[in-house]
C-alpha positions, 0 to 999 in steps of 0.5 A: 103749492099743494104737495104730498109733504104738506098734506102728510104733515096734516094727517088726522087733522080736520078739514072742510069741503065747501059747496058752491052753495056755501054748505060745509062738510067736516072731514078728517084727513085719513090717508096721504099716499104717493102715486104708484111706481109708473104714476105721474112724478109728484102725484099723490092722493088724499083720503078723507073720512066723515060720519056726516050724511047725506053723502056728497056727490063727486064734483068740485068743492073748496077744500079748507084747512087753517094752515092752507089757502083754500083751493077748488079741487075735484072730489070723488066719494069712494064709499065706506071701508068695511065695518067703519060706518064712515064715508070716504072721499078721495082727491088725486093730484097728478 
């Protein structure tokens, strides 16, 4: 089961997204945030960063990390933060 604690322990580590066609996108886990007060119990979100282009569209992708069983998750590109040059992607668990 994927939990906040699982991902919080993997901050700054490399991950990969894999498309249905088998393309892979290297990412780094940049943030792991609990849901806001009033949000779903146990809810959390993950923010990943990458400098790889072109950017991938929102959709379902396999998420890979050596310590986790691969899972198909819905991923949303949220754009780069100011002056970073890195693309950011978000996954929300709720």
